[in-house]
C-alpha positions in Angstrom: -5.9 -27.2 -22.9 -5.7 -23.8 -21.6 -2.2 -22.7 -20.5 -1.5 -22.2 -16.7 -1.3 -18.3 -17.1 -4.9 -18.3 -18.5 -6.0 -20.2 -15.3 -4.5 -17.8 -13.0 -7.3 -15.8 -11.3 -7.2 -12.1 -10.7 -5.4 -11.3 -7.5 -8.3 -9.8 -5.4 -7.9 -10.7 -1.7 -6.3 -12.9 0.8 -7.0 -16.7 1.5 -9.5 -15.9 4.1 -11.5 -13.6 1.5 -11.4 -16.6 -0.9 -12.7 -19.2 1.8 -15.6 -16.9 2.9 -16.7 -16.5 -0.5 -16.8 -20.4 -0.8 -19.0 -20.5 2.3 -16.4 -21.5 4.9 -17.4 -22.1 8.6 -14.8 -21.9 11.1 -14.5 -23.9 14.4 -15.2 -20.9 16.7 -18.4 -20.0 14.6 -16.7 -16.9 13.3 -14.8 -16.3 10.1 -11.6 -14.8 11.4 -8.6 -15.8 13.4 -5.1 -14.5 13.9 -3.1 -17.7 14.5 -2.7 -20.9 12.8 -4.7 -23.1 15.0 -7.6 -25.5 14.4 -10.1 -22.6 14.9 -8.4 -20.6 12.2 -9.1 -23.3 9.4 -12.5 -23.9 7.8 -14.4 -26.6 9.6 -16.9 -27.0 6.8 -17.9 -25.3 3.4 -21.3 -26.9 3.9 -20.2 -29.4 1.1 -19.1 -32.6 3.2 -20.8 -35.1 0.8 -19.4 -33.6 -2.2 -15.9 -33.2 -0.6 -15.9 -36.9 0.4 -16.8 -37.8 -3.0 -14.1 -35.7 -4.5 -11.3 -37.2 -2.5 -12.1 -40.5 -3.9 -13.0 -39.7 -7.4 -11.8 -36.2 -8.2 -9.6 -33.7 -6.2 -9.9 -31.7 -2.9 -8.1 -28.8 -1.6 -7.6 -28.2 2.2 -6.2 -25.4 4.5 -4.0 -27.3 6.8 -2.3 -24.4 8.4 -2.9 -25.6 11.7 -0.2 -28.4 11.1 2.6 -26.2 12.5 5.9 -26.2 10.4 9.0 -26.0 12.5 12.6 -25.3 10.9 15.6 -27.1 12.4 19.1 -25.9 11.3 22.7 -25.9 12.5 25.7 -28.1 12.3 24.2 -30.5 15.0 20.7 -30.4 13.5 21.2 -34.1 12.1 22.5 -35.5 15.2 20.0 -33.8 17.4 17.0 -35.1 15.6 18.5 -38.5 15.0 18.6 -39.0 18.7 15.1 -37.5 19.4 12.9 -39.0 16.6 12.1 -42.6 16.0 13.5 -42.8 12.5 16.9 -42.9 10.9 17.6 -39.4 10.4 21.2 -39.9 9.3 20.2 -42.1 6.3 18.0 -39.6 5.1 19.0 -37.4 2.1 18.1 -33.7 0.8 14.7 -33.8 -0.8 13.5 -37.0 1.0 11.0 -37.0 3.9 9.1 -39.7 5.9 6.8 -39.8 8.9 8.5 -39.9 12.5 7.2 -40.6 15.9 8.2 -38.3 18.8 8.2 -40.5 21.9 8.5 -40.6 25.5 11.2 -42.7 27.2 8.6 -45.5 27.7 7.8 -45.5 23.7 4.5 -43.7 24.1 3.6 -41.3 21.3 3.9 -37.4 21.8 3.1 -36.7 18.1 3.2 -38.2 14.8 5.4 -35.9 12.5 6.3 -35.5 8.8 10.1 -34.9 8.8 11.5 -33.2 5.5 15.4 -33.1 5.1 16.0 -30.1 3.0 19.4 -28.9 1.5 20.2 -26.6 4.5 18.3 -28.3 7.5 15.0 -29.9 8.2 11.3 -29.0 8.4 9.0 -30.8 10.8 5.3 -30.6 10.0 3.4 -31.2 13.3 -0.2 -32.6 13.9 -2.8 -29.8 14.2 -2.2 -27.6 17.1 0.8 -29.5 18.4 3.4 -27.1 17.4 3.9 -25.4 20.7 4.1 -28.8 22.4 6.6 -30.3 20.0 8.8 -27.2 19.9 8.9 -26.9 23.7 9.8 -30.7 24.0 12.7 -30.3 21.5 13.9 -27.2 23.0 14.3 -28.9 26.4 16.6 -31.3 24.9 19.1 -28.8 23.3 22.0 -28.4 25.3 24.3 -25.4 25.5 26.8 -26.8 23.5 24.5 -28.0 20.5 24.5 -25.9 17.7 21.0 -26.3 16.7 18.3 -23.6 15.8 14.7 -24.3 16.1 12.2 -21.9 14.7 8.4 -22.0 14.1 7.7 -20.6 10.6 3.9 -21.6 10.6 3.1 -17.8 11.1 5.0 -16.8 7.8 3.7 -19.6 5.6 0.4 -21.3 4.8 0.1 -25.1 4.1 -2.4 -26.1 1.8 -3.1 -30.0 0.9 -4.2 -31.2 -2.7 -5.5 -34.8 -2.6 -7.5 -37.1 -4.7 -6.9 -39.1 -8.1 -6.9 -36.0 -10.2 -4.2 -34.4 -8.2 -1.4 -35.5 -10.2 -2.9 -34.1 -13.4 -3.4 -30.6 -11.8 0.0 -30.5 -10.5 1.5 -31.6 -14.2 -0.6 -28.9 -15.8 0.6 -26.1 -13.1 4.2 -27.4 -13.8 4.8 -28.1 -10.1 5.4 -31.8 -9.9 8.9 -32.4 -11.8 10.8 -34.6 -9.2 8.0 -35.2 -6.9 5.4 -36.8 -9.4 7.1 -40.3 -9.5 8.8 -40.0 -6.2 8.3 -41.8 -2.6 6.1 -40.2 0.0 7.8 -37.4 1.7 9.7 -36.6 -1.7 9.8 -32.6 -2.1 11.5 -29.8 -3.8 11.3 -25.9 -3.4 9.8 -24.3 -6.3 8.2 -21.0 -7.2 4.6 -19.7 -7.4 3.4 -16.3 -7.9 7.0 -15.0 -7.3 7.4 -16.7 -3.9 8.9 -20.1 -2.7 6.7 -23.0 -2.6 7.6 -26.3 -1.1 5.9 -29.1 -2.8 5.8 -32.5 -1.0 4.7 -35.9 -2.4 2.0 -37.8 -0.6 -1.1 -37.4 1.5 -1.0 -38.4 5.3 -4.3 -40.6 4.6 -2.7 -42.4 1.8 -4.5 -40.8 -1.1 -2.8 -39.6 -4.2 -1.9 -35.9 -3.2 0.6 -33.1 -2.3 1.3 -30.8 0.5 1.9 -27.2 -0.5 3.8 -24.8 1.8 3.9 -21.5 0.4 4.5 -17.9 1.6 1.4 -16.5 3.4 1.0 -13.7 0.7 0.8 -16.2 -2.3 -1.6 -18.6 -0.4 -4.9 -16.9 -1.6 -3.7 -17.0 -5.0 -2.7 -20.6 -5.0 -6.0 -21.8 -3.3 -8.1 -19.7 -5.8 -6.2 -21.2 -8.6 -6.7 -24.9 -7.5 -10.5 -24.2 -6.8 -11.5 -21.8 -9.7 -8.9 -22.9 -12.3 -8.8 -26.6 -11.9 -12.1 -27.4 -10.0 -10.6 -28.8 -6.8 -13.4 -29.1 -4.3 -12.8 -27.2 -0.9 -12.6 -29.8 2.0 -13.0 -28.7 5.6 -11.9 -30.4 8.8 -15.1 -32.2 9.3 -15.1 -34.1 6.2 -11.4 -34.8 6.5 -12.1 -36.3 9.9 -14.6 -38.8 8.3 -11.9 -39.7 5.6 -9.3 -40.0 8.5 -11.4 -42.7 10.6 -12.0 -44.6 7.4 -8.3 -44.8 6.6 -7.2 -45.7 10.2 -4.8 -42.7 10.9 -4.8 -41.9 14.7 -5.4 -38.3 15.4 -3.1 -36.7 18.0 -6.1 -35.9 20.3 -6.9 -39.8 20.7 -3.0 -40.5 21.1 -2.9 -38.0 23.9 -6.4 -38.8 25.7 -6.7 -42.4 25.4 -7.2 -44.0 28.6 -3.6 -45.1 28.6 -1.4 -43.3 26.1 -0.3 -45.8 23.4 3.1 -46.8 22.4 4.1 -46.6 18.5 3.4 -50.2 18.1 0.1 -50.0 19.6 -1.1 -47.1 17.5 -0.1 -48.9 14.4 2.8 -46.6 13.6 5.3 -49.3 13.0 6.4 -47.4 9.9 7.5 -44.3 11.7 10.0 -45.8 14.0 13.4 -47.9 13.5 15.3 -50.4 15.5 18.2 -50.4 13.4 19.7 -46.8 14.0 21.1 -46.9 17.6 19.9 -44.9 20.6 16.9 -42.8 20.5 14.4 -41.5 23.0 11.9 -44.5 23.5 14.3 -47.0 21.7 14.9 -49.3 24.8 11.2 -49.6 25.6 10.3 -50.3 21.9 13.2 -52.8 21.6 11.8 -54.8 24.6 8.1 -54.9 23.2 9.5 -55.9 20.0 11.8 -58.8 21.2 9.2 -60.2 23.7 6.2 -59.7 21.2 4.6 -57.9 24.0 2.0 -55.5 22.1 -0.9 -55.4 24.4 -3.5 -53.8 22.3 -3.7 -52.8 18.8 -5.7 -49.9 16.6 -8.5 -51.5 14.5 -11.5 -50.1 12.6 -15.0 -50.7 13.6 -18.1 -50.8 11.2 -21.1 -50.4 13.7 -24.5 -51.4 12.7 -26.4 -48.3 14.1 -25.6 -45.0 15.4 -24.0 -44.7 19.0 -23.4 -42.1 21.6 -19.7 -41.3 21.1 -19.3 -40.0 24.6 -21.0 -42.7 26.6 -20.8 -45.6 24.5 -17.2 -46.4 24.0 -16.5 -49.8 25.5 -16.1 -52.5 23.2 -17.1 -56.0 24.3 -16.2 -59.6 22.7 -19.0 -62.1 22.0 -18.1 -63.7 25.2 -19.0 -60.6 27.2 -15.5 -59.6 28.0 -14.7 -56.1 27.8 -11.9 -55.9 25.0 -11.4 -52.2 24.2 -12.2 -48.6 23.8 -13.4 -46.5 21.0 -11.2 -43.5 20.5 -12.9 -41.8 17.3 -16.2 -42.1 16.0 -17.9 -40.6 13.0 -21.1 -41.0 10.7 -20.5 -40.8 7.0 -23.7 -39.4 5.8 -22.0 -39.2 2.2 -22.9 -42.9 2.0 -26.6 -44.4 1.3 -27.3 -45.7 3.9 -25.0 -43.7 6.2 -21.9 -45.7 7.7 -21.0 -45.5 11.2 -17.4 -45.9 11.5 -14.9 -46.0 14.6 -11.4 -46.6 15.6 -10.7 -48.5 18.8 -7.7 -49.9 20.7 -8.6 -53.6 21.2 -6.7 -56.1 23.5 -4.3 -58.2 21.7 -5.0 -61.7 23.0 -2.3 -63.8 24.8 -2.1 -67.5 23.9 -4.0 -68.6 27.0 -6.8 -66.1 26.0 -7.3 -67.5 22.6 -10.1 -69.7 21.6 -9.0 -73.3 21.2 -5.4 -72.4 22.3 -5.1 -72.6 26.0 -6.8 -71.7 29.2 -6.3 -68.9 31.9 -5.1 -69.4 35.5 -8.7 -70.5 36.5 -8.9 -73.2 34.1 -11.4 -71.4 31.8 -11.0 -71.9 28.0 -9.8 -69.0 25.8 -12.5 -67.1 24.1 -10.8 -64.3 22.3 -9.7 -64.5 18.5 -6.2 -64.8 17.3 -6.7 -61.6 15.2 -9.6 -59.1 15.3 -9.9 -58.8 11.5 -13.6 -59.4 10.6 -14.5 -60.5 14.4 -17.8 -59.6 15.6 -18.0 -57.3 18.8 -20.4 -55.2 20.6 -20.5 -51.5 21.6 -21.7 -49.8 24.6 -24.3 -50.9 27.3 -26.7 -51.5 24.5 -24.5 -53.9 22.9 -24.7 -52.6 19.5 -23.2 -55.2 16.9 -20.2 -54.2 15.0 -17.5 -55.8 12.7 -13.7 -55.4 13.3 -11.9 -54.2 9.8 -8.2 -53.7 9.0 -7.9 -50.1 8.1 -5.2 -49.1 5.5 -3.2 -46.6 7.2 -2.1 -48.9 10.2 1.2 -50.8 10.0 1.9 -53.7 12.1 5.5 -54.6 11.0 8.8 -52.7 10.7 10.0 -51.7 7.1 12.9 -54.1 6.4 15.6 -51.3 6.5 14.1 -50.6 10.2 14.5 -54.1 11.5 17.0 -54.6 14.4 20.4 -55.9 13.5 21.0 -59.6 13.8 23.4 -60.3 16.8 27.0 -61.2 16.1 27.3 -65.0 16.2 29.1 -66.7 18.9 32.7 -67.9 18.0 32.9 -71.4 17.0 36.2 -72.1 18.7 35.8 -73.6 22.1 37.1 -71.8 25.2 38.1 -74.6 27.4 39.6 -73.7 30.6 43.1 -75.1 31.2 43.7 -77.8 33.9 44.8 -76.3 37.0 43.4 -72.9 36.3 41.2 -71.1 39.0 38.1 -71.2 37.0 38.5 -74.9 36.6 39.1 -75.3 40.3 36.1 -73.8 41.1 34.0 -75.6 38.8 35.5 -78.9 40.2 34.8 -77.7 43.7 31.1 -77.2 42.9 30.8 -80.7 41.5 32.4 -82.2 44.7 30.2 -79.9 46.8 27.0 -80.9 44.8 28.0 -84.9 45.2 28.5 -84.6 48.9 24.9 -82.9 49.2 23.3 -85.7 47.2 25.3 -88.6 49.2 23.9 -86.9 52.5 20.5 -86.9 51.1 20.5 -90.4 50.3 22.0 -91.4 53.7 19.1 -89.5 55.4 16.4 -91.3 53.2 17.9 -94.7 54.1 18.1 -94.0 57.8 14.3 -92.9 57.8 13.4 -96.0 55.7 12.5 -94.1 52.9 11.9 -95.5 49.6 13.5 -94.0 46.5 
């Protein structure tokens, strides 16, 4: 096997140069952009079919610099983030990471973040194009007395993502895996590449074997070229990645924000990104009530549709009974498969007991017709009623992690707390009993006077 040094390409250009050589097409139709936004990362390399095959069977490399990186530091950084994010920040140790929801007070999702706890602070990886929104939201909650520094480091760093079953082999050969190879999702360490610091993060946001690579922008081109030319990783653009996203079930930030009603963390299937065992945080009270009363009103599911649909006009989902039960929020055609697959994500109504088939009736006496679970149920899409099957998608979670379950309430003392005779409370209790007895006797006398039968 050739050494890593043998596989290093000659340095002859920056990342954009290498991407254009590979046939990159950008979102705005040009091949240049000055800011790390969705229009500055490749939409496609004209190889979507190969890229979708490679992420399942080989390895792909993506430029995900539009996933903004925020640095949070200072003596109060831990306590600040602990109160703002849905996860237990205080339990995190340096070198660990996990996905975390940023929520409204009503428990609705502002963004799904990746939170990394580093030796000297935290790094937050935001969803595409959400850096400014998340930064402004957090800044609004930093008080004058808080010793917290918040900085957007996206402009000085580039983020690449390596994903697919061969990503571990590539990282091993590059000697970049070390402590992350066998670690859990979010495990990370700072290493070096081409004389620059490189943050290696274990895990892929869609659940594939993979790594996030956050590197100084001056070394990004060399790293990308090494992965593509030296190790044969297939370049993947956002078009192909979006197909993989819908297949996995990860909700995009756009659908979280633009769904007809912004979903809660539980509705969006992000149970793994919140904790109800950490005390107060923004959105905690609302989520605790939903959890306690089992009051999740809708859930995110996958759809496999039998024919293509109009993703703009055909978004309503109907049950076999004809009732409208949900809304499609993402739709893609996977042309890498033969025949092509037509896939969607949709928020579907979670049936109450009175609405379930064979379990109850509604207020008008009509028998319930909705399934207790949507998995494998038959539904219909749009005015044409295109048949579709509801499927469980791997990214979505529907229960809290064990360590995030709410604490059990303290048991009541077993010793009786009888009121001593003659106490004020006892006198009030006896007075109410006497009052009720007199009311009952008065009612009986009235009935007897009217000749009523009891």
